[in-house]
C-alpha positions as CSV (number, residue, x, y, z in Angstrom):
1,X,-7.8,10.2,-13.9
2,X,-6.8,8.9,-17.5
3,X,-7.0,5.6,-18.3
4,X,-3.9,3.5,-18.2
5,X,-4.3,2.5,-21.6
6,X,-2.9,6.2,-22.4
7,X,0.3,5.4,-20.7
8,X,2.9,6.2,-23.7
9,X,5.1,3.5,-24.6
10,X,8.1,5.4,-23.6
11,X,7.0,6.4,-20.3
12,X,6.1,2.7,-19.6
13,X,9.6,1.6,-20.9
14,X,11.1,3.5,-17.9
15,X,9.4,1.8,-15.3
16,X,11.5,-0.5,-13.3
17,X,9.8,-0.4,-10.2
18,X,6.0,-1.0,-9.2
19,X,5.3,-0.1,-5.6
20,X,1.4,-1.3,-4.7
21,X,-1.1,-1.3,-1.8
22,X,-2.4,-4.5,-1.0
23,X,-6.0,-4.7,0.4
24,X,-8.3,-3.9,-2.4
25,X,-5.5,-3.3,-4.9
26,X,-4.4,-6.8,-4.9
27,X,-7.2,-8.4,-3.0
28,X,-10.9,-8.7,-3.7
29,X,-13.2,-9.5,-0.5
30,X,-9.9,-10.0,1.6
31,X,-8.6,-12.8,-0.9
32,X,-5.4,-12.3,-3.1
33,X,-6.9,-12.5,-6.6
34,X,-5.0,-15.1,-8.8
35,X,-4.4,-12.2,-11.7
36,X,-2.9,-10.1,-9.2
37,X,-0.3,-12.8,-7.9
38,X,0.5,-13.9,-11.4
39,X,1.1,-10.4,-12.5
40,X,3.6,-9.8,-10.0
41,X,5.3,-12.9,-11.1
42,X,5.4,-11.8,-14.6
43,X,6.8,-8.2,-13.9
44,X,9.4,-10.0,-11.9
45,X,10.4,-12.2,-15.0
46,X,10.7,-9.3,-17.2
47,X,12.9,-7.3,-14.7
48,X,10.3,-5.2,-12.9
49,X,10.6,-5.1,-8.9
50,X,7.4,-5.1,-7.3
51,X,7.5,-3.6,-3.5
52,X,4.1,-3.9,-1.5
53,X,3.6,-0.9,0.6
54,X,0.8,-1.8,3.2
55,X,-0.8,-1.0,6.3
56,X,-0.7,-4.5,7.4
57,X,1.5,-6.1,10.1
58,X,4.9,-7.1,10.8
59,X,3.4,-10.7,10.8
60,X,2.0,-10.5,7.6
61,X,5.0,-8.8,6.2
62,X,7.2,-11.5,6.9
63,X,5.1,-14.1,5.4
64,X,4.9,-11.9,2.0
65,X,8.8,-11.4,1.8
66,X,9.4,-14.9,2.3
67,X,6.7,-16.3,0.0
68,X,5.8,-13.7,-2.6
69,X,8.4,-12.7,-5.5
70,X,9.1,-9.6,-4.4
71,X,11.8,-7.1,-3.6
72,X,10.8,-5.8,-0.3
73,X,7.8,-5.2,1.8
74,X,6.8,-1.7,3.5
75,X,4.7,-2.5,6.4
76,X,2.5,-0.9,8.8
77,X,1.9,2.3,6.9
78,X,6.0,3.0,6.5
79,X,7.2,1.9,10.1
80,X,9.3,-0.8,8.5
81,X,10.5,-2.6,5.5
82,X,11.3,-6.2,5.2
83,X,13.7,-7.9,2.6
84,X,15.9,-11.0,1.9
85,X,19.6,-10.8,1.7
86,X,21.0,-14.4,0.5
87,X,18.0,-16.0,1.7
88,X,17.8,-14.1,5.3
89,X,14.9,-11.8,6.1
90,X,16.3,-8.4,6.9
91,X,14.7,-5.4,8.4
92,X,15.0,-1.7,7.7
93,X,13.0,0.6,10.1
94,X,12.2,4.2,9.7
95,X,14.3,6.4,12.0
96,X,11.3,8.2,12.9
97,X,9.4,5.2,14.7
98,X,8.3,5.4,18.3
99,X,7.9,2.0,19.7
100,X,8.8,2.9,23.4
101,X,6.5,2.2,26.3
102,X,5.0,5.6,26.5
103,X,3.7,5.6,22.7
104,X,2.4,2.1,23.4
105,X,0.4,3.3,26.3
106,X,-0.6,6.6,24.4
107,X,-1.8,4.3,21.5
108,X,-4.0,2.0,23.8
109,X,-5.7,4.7,25.4
110,X,-6.6,6.6,22.2
111,X,-7.7,3.2,20.8
112,X,-9.7,2.5,24.0
113,X,-11.5,5.5,23.4
114,X,-12.5,5.1,20.2
115,X,-14.2,1.6,21.2
116,X,-15.8,3.6,23.7
117,X,-17.3,6.5,21.7
118,X,-17.9,4.8,18.3
119,X,-20.3,1.7,18.4
120,X,-19.3,-1.2,16.3
121,X,-15.6,-0.6,16.3
122,X,-13.2,-3.1,17.3
123,X,-9.4,-4.1,17.1
124,X,-8.3,-5.3,13.7
125,X,-7.9,-9.2,13.6
126,X,-4.3,-8.6,12.7
127,X,-3.5,-6.4,15.6
128,X,-1.6,-9.4,17.6
129,X,1.0,-9.5,15.0
130,X,1.7,-5.7,15.0
131,X,4.7,-3.6,16.3
132,X,4.1,-0.1,16.1
133,X,0.5,0.8,15.3
134,X,-2.9,0.2,16.5
135,X,-5.6,-0.6,13.2
136,X,-9.4,-0.2,14.0
137,X,-11.4,-2.4,11.7
138,X,-14.7,-0.8,10.1
139,X,-15.0,-2.7,7.1
140,X,-12.8,-6.0,7.0
141,X,-15.2,-8.1,9.0
142,X,-19.0,-7.5,9.8
143,X,-20.4,-5.7,11.3
144,X,-19.4,-3.1,8.1
145,X,-19.1,0.3,9.1
146,X,-19.1,3.3,6.4
147,X,-16.6,5.7,5.9
148,X,-18.2,8.4,7.9
149,X,-17.5,6.1,10.9
150,X,-13.9,6.0,9.6
151,X,-13.5,9.7,9.5
152,X,-15.0,9.8,13.0
153,X,-12.4,7.2,14.4
154,X,-9.6,9.4,12.8
155,X,-10.8,12.7,14.4
156,X,-10.6,10.8,17.9
157,X,-7.0,9.7,17.2
158,X,-6.0,12.9,16.1
159,X,-7.5,14.8,19.1
160,X,-5.4,12.6,20.9
161,X,-2.3,13.8,18.7
162,X,-1.8,10.1,17.0
163,X,-1.5,10.5,13.3
164,X,-4.2,8.1,11.8
165,X,-5.1,7.1,8.1
166,X,-7.8,5.6,6.3
167,X,-7.3,2.7,4.4
168,X,-10.4,0.6,2.4
169,X,-10.7,-1.3,5.4
170,X,-9.0,-0.1,8.7
171,X,-8.0,3.0,10.3
172,X,-4.5,2.7,11.4
173,X,-2.9,4.9,14.0
174,X,0.6,5.5,15.3
175,X,3.3,8.0,17.2
176,X,6.2,9.0,15.1
177,X,7.2,11.1,12.1
178,X,6.8,8.6,9.0
179,X,4.8,7.8,6.3
180,X,4.4,5.1,3.1
181,X,6.1,7.4,1.0
182,X,9.0,8.5,3.1
183,X,9.7,5.0,4.0
184,X,9.4,3.9,0.3
185,X,11.7,6.4,-0.7
186,X,14.5,5.2,2.0
187,X,13.7,1.6,0.3
188,X,14.2,2.8,-3.0
189,X,17.6,4.5,-1.9
190,X,19.0,2.0,0.6
191,X,18.1,-1.1,-1.2
192,X,18.2,-0.4,-4.5
193,X,20.2,2.7,-5.2
194,X,17.5,4.6,-6.6
195,X,18.0,8.6,-5.4
196,X,15.0,10.9,-4.8
197,X,15.4,12.8,-8.0
198,X,15.7,9.5,-10.1
199,X,12.5,7.9,-8.6
200,X,9.9,9.8,-10.6
201,X,11.2,8.7,-13.9
202,X,11.8,4.9,-12.9
203,X,9.2,4.2,-10.4
204,X,5.0,3.6,-10.6
205,X,2.7,3.3,-7.5
206,X,-0.6,1.5,-7.6
207,X,-3.3,2.0,-5.0
208,X,-6.9,2.3,-3.9
209,X,-7.9,4.4,-1.2
210,X,-7.1,7.4,0.9
211,X,-4.1,6.3,2.8
212,X,-2.6,6.2,-0.6
213,X,-2.6,9.8,-1.4
214,X,1.0,10.5,-0.2
215,X,2.4,8.2,-2.6
216,X,-0.1,9.4,-5.3
217,X,1.4,12.9,-5.0
218,X,4.9,11.7,-4.8
219,X,5.2,9.7,-8.2
220,X,4.9,11.2,-11.2
221,X,3.5,7.6,-12.5
222,X,0.6,6.7,-9.9
223,X,-2.2,4.6,-11.0
224,X,-5.4,3.7,-9.1
225,X,-7.4,0.5,-9.5
226,X,-11.2,1.2,-10.6
227,X,-12.4,0.8,-7.4
228,X,-10.5,4.4,-6.4
229,X,-13.2,6.0,-8.1
230,X,-15.4,5.3,-4.6
231,X,-13.0,8.3,-3.2
232,X,-12.3,10.4,-5.8
233,X,-14.7,12.9,-4.4
234,X,-12.8,13.3,-1.5
235,X,-8.8,12.8,-2.8
236,X,-6.9,16.2,-3.3
237,X,-4.1,14.3,-4.8
238,X,-5.7,11.1,-6.9
239,X,-3.6,9.0,-9.2
240,X,-2.7,10.4,-12.8
241,X,-4.1,7.0,-14.1
242,X,-6.8,4.8,-13.3
243,X,-7.6,1.0,-14.5
244,X,-10.8,-0.2,-16.0
245,X,-10.9,-3.5,-13.7
246,X,-10.9,-3.0,-10.1
247,X,-8.9,-4.9,-7.4
248,X,-6.4,-7.5,-8.5
249,X,-7.5,-7.6,-11.9
250,X,-7.0,-4.0,-12.2
251,X,-3.4,-4.6,-11.1
252,X,-3.0,-7.1,-13.6
253,X,-4.3,-4.6,-16.4
254,X,-1.5,-2.5,-15.2
255,X,1.0,-5.3,-15.7
256,X,-0.4,-5.9,-19.0
257,X,0.4,-2.2,-20.0
258,X,3.9,-2.2,-18.8
259,X,4.9,-5.4,-20.1
260,X,3.0,-4.7,-23.3
261,X,5.8,-1.8,-23.7
262,X,8.8,-4.4,-23.8
263,X,10.2,-6.3,-26.2
264,X,9.7,-10.0,-25.7
265,X,7.1,-9.7,-23.2
266,X,3.9,-9.4,-25.0
267,X,3.3,-13.0,-25.6
268,X,3.4,-12.9,-21.6
269,X,0.9,-10.2,-21.0
270,X,-2.9,-11.0,-21.2
271,X,-6.2,-9.6,-21.0
272,X,-7.4,-9.6,-17.4
273,X,-10.9,-10.3,-18.2
């Protein structure tokens, strides 16, 4: 991983879209860092569209698309995307999503097995506003469990034929043929007219954890905030670049690099501290 400061001026000027994770990419200790939120506004003012791509649930995504200056938000690890059209919240659902009663029953039984077999695990507190997946909390709230526990949780889900991915705080599990990468490309094509062959030149992804790996692999321009180093040894496809700062301040550092390449935007960029 190279320092984000090594991103060339020419490459930086090509970026029109920044896709990003939320938890521990824009947040620190579960709070949205002010530098990150300000960075989203700065990017928007200078013509760069931000699209959060998150494991967080539909309820959160509804609030985000209504109150954050973003072009769309992909939720539940790629199950759907919300966007605004003339002020109305609209929805794009991935065709591979399974929300049928049989799928819900399979997920519930797999989750119950996790709770029985792995001490200290419990449903994520945002489970009540999820549509298509289940989220098992291992590090959002006490008792905090290690990543070896997260791996055990993932294995149990996969034994039951369920897709499971580890974030920095949850293990998300679902049935259906989709992921963050596939839904992000669908959003780019349907909402912004960016075809798959164009995306590598126009899109950058920023994340922080193992469930972002499909995105790091998919995009030529990929960046991890500094806390990605915690997982560096376990990533088959790490990001191309990394920031010096972690969490939301790292995202602001990335924004500074992108805005520093644009005439008239340098006065709006600032040191992330």
